[in-house]
N, C-alpha and C positions, 0 to 999 in steps of 0.2 A: 591405683591395685591394692586390694586385701589378702590376697593369697598367689604364694607360686611354690611351684613344688620341684625342686634338684637331686642330681642324679649326684654323692659323692663316692669317687674311687678310694679303691683304697692301694696302699703303695708299697714299695718293693726296694730294695734296695737290688744297684746292681752290682757294687762293689761298696764297703763299709773300714775309713781304717779310720786311727785314731791317734793323732800325733804326738800328745803331751796334754797335761793337766795344766788348766788355767788357774791367775791366784784367785781370779776368782771360783774356785774351787769346779767350773763346767772340762770336760774334756773337750780337746779344737780338736773334730772335727773333717777328713774331706772323704767324700760317701756320691756314690753316685744313685741319687732317688727317680724311679720308675713308677707313675703311677699303669693298672692293673683294670680287663673291665669285672672283673668282682668290686661290688658296689653298695652300698646301700644307698632308699629313696626315702628323702623326708622331704614334707610338706609344713608349709612355713604360714601359719594364716592369723591375721590382727582381730586381737580378741581387745576388748574394754578395759581390761586393765589387767595383771598376773605376767609370770613367767609361764607357762605348761609345757610337758613334757609326756607324749604319750610312745609308748615303743611296746613294738610284740618278743623284746628278746627279757624275759626273767631276769636276767644279770645285767642289763642296762640300768643307774640310776638314774632317776628321773627328780632327782631335784636337784640341792644349791653347787649337789657335789660335780653333776653331769658338765663338763667341756661347752654344751651348748647353752645351761644358763649361766656360766662364767663369761664367756663373748655376750650373750645378750644384755645381762646386769651391766660391760661393761660401758654397752655399746648406748642404752638408756640413759645414763651416766651421766656420760661422757658428751653424749650429742642433744641429753637435757627432754628425752624421748616420748611423746605423749604414745595412751595407749597401752596395749600388753601385747603378749604374742604366742601361740600357740605351739607346739610345733609335735607332730606325729612323726617318728620314725621305726621304719621301717625297714630291721637290722638285719643285713646278709652276711654282711663282716665277721670274721669272727671275733672275740671279745677278748680283750687281751692276748691280744694274738702276734704281734712287732708285726702290724700291717696299717696302722696309723689312721684305725677305726676313725677313735675319738676325736683325733683332730683331725679329719675329712667332714668329719661332724657336724667340728668348728667352725672349719673354715666355709661348709656349707651357709650359716647360719650370719657368719659377717658375710656375706653373699647375699639375706637373703634380707635381712638388717635393708643392707646400704640400697637395695634397689625399691622393697616394700614401702620405704620412710627416705626414698629418694635423696639421697646424702650426695650422691656423687660422688664419691671416693673411688679413688682410684685401686688398683689389683694391689700396686705399690706402697698404698697406703692402708689397706685394709691386710697386706704383709706386718706390715709394722703393728699395726696393734693387734695382730696374733702374734708375732714372735714372741708379745710377752708373757700369752699362757702356755705355750709349748711350742719348742724347734719347729717340729711337721710342721706346723698349722701354715707355713708361710706357702710351705711345699705346693700343699692341698688345695690350693687355692689354684694356679692354674696349671699342677702339672705334668705331665708328657716324659721328658728327659731334662734333668737339670744335676749342677754339678752343684750339690752343697759342701759349704765352707765356713769356718764359727765355731758354733755352737749348732749348726746345721739351719742355721737361719740365714745367712747371705748364699744368693742363690744367683747361679749361672746360669743360661739358658745351653742345652746342649743339639747336635744334628741331634732330630728325631730315628728312634731306633727305629731300625726294624722290626718287621714281626718278629715275637721271641714268642713261643708258645707253651707254657708250667703245667705241673700239678701241683697246684700247693694242699699242701699236710696237716692241719689243723692237730695235734693231740692235747690229749684231753687234761691237760696241767701249766698252771700260769710259770715264769720266771718274772723272780725279779729286778728288772733292769739296774736298779742302785745297787744291788750283791755284785751283776759283771761286773761293772764300771769298780765299782768297790775293788770287787781279786784280780780285774786286767790289771799287767805288773810287762809295761811297755820293755823293761831293759831283758826281758826274757822272751820278746817274738824278735824272731830269727828271720821272716819274711814278712812280708808287707802288701798291700795288694795293688798289680800293676793298674792304677786308676789310670794312670798317661794311655797305655797300651788298649784301655776299654775307649778314651775318647778320643783316641787313632782311626780306632775301628771305628768307631761309630760316623765318625769322619768319612771315611770311606764305604760305610756299611756293609760293613763285614761280620755276617753273623756268624760265622764257625771262631773267628777270634774273639766278640765279644763274648761269647758264651766258655768258650775253653778258660776265660779269666775272668769269672764270675768272682769274688770273695769279700769275707766277712773277716775281720780281725775280732770280733768277739766271739766265735768258734770254740775262738782257744778258752775260753771265761764260759761259757753255757755249759759246750758240751763235756766238759770237765766236771759238773757241779750236776749240769740232768742225763744221768746216763738212760734216763727215756730218748730222751734229745739223741742221743749221740747215734742209743742204733737203730731209729726210725730213719737219720741220715744216713747212717751206712745199707740201708735196705733201699731208699730211697738211688743211691751212689749202682747198684747192682742195674736197677730198668729203666735212670734216662742217664744223658747225657754228661747233662750235670748237676749236681745236689748243691744247694744252698740257703743256709740259714738266713732268714731274713731279720733283719734288725739286732734285737736282744735272743729271738728266739720266741717261743718255745716251734713257732709256725718252718716250718721244711718245705723248700721248692725242688724241683724237678723239670730243670731247661730238658726239651726235647723240639725235634724236628720239625714236629707238623700238628693240628691234631687230633689227628687219628692214633696217632703213637699216644699222649697224653692221656685220650679216653683208653686207650690199655692200659695203659700202671693203672689208671683211676678202678677199673674192673679189678684187675689180679689186686691190689691192696684191700679194697673192701674188701672182699674176702678172706682178707691174713686177717687185718686188723681188727679192733673192735667197734662200733657203731656211733661211739663218744667221738672215734676223730675224727672229725669236717676236712675230705677230699673233695676239691675241687679244681675244675681243669680248666685253665684262667691264658688271655694272653696278653700280651702288652697295648695300651691305645696312646693318643699323644694330648689330650686333654688333663682338665681335672674338673671343679664346680661347672655343673654343666645344668642345661634348665631342661624338665619333659616333656 
């Protein structure tokens, strides 16, 4: 096999809690992560030498700073692989949106090289390698519904989430994850997300309880420092059953009961917001990296 085409899905958090700061400087987290059908399409082709990245998105770096490049370089060195790799990225997940787009691309690169060079690595082995470069990469390989603890790389599979529909609104600004975590004061947190309640609702397939308990601790910081994100969340709260920030932001998710409601909210927001806002109707999916 000289070529493989893969789909790399975006990730959202159903819950995101921060339990404390570790001695190594990272934060101890507890979060329920979920893949959605918003995805990038990536073609991987064996070439004679080098690592080449081609992308349809002007904001995606195509040099060594891209996680795709870092993963490929690491595997080529670790397993002493011969030849090279050309990666053609059809980018559909908004960049720097708190949706793990870069991590998902990196996960796809792990899967692609494993298959193209017949390395025979298991998903667990790929996850361990990916975790060296990014906390979200291990999750993105298998996707679905998982509980992430530690720094986000310790994963436990949860019951599959019942179908949830959402509107995803990505505003034209970037949020510094380091700034958000740096300004998080856990002593001032009055209420933490009810992760256990959501896990129980997943076991019982109770869509209503899941939606009612969606929560993200980082909103306390992001909404304070980025008023545009706070205003967007207020707007979505008025329209959806539940509004939630994804990751450290700036993307806001509006969860609704069905695809029709999601489309109606999308149409309404497109009239109210600027053209620079990316608005997508999405639904949850129960898988990670898949072959086209």
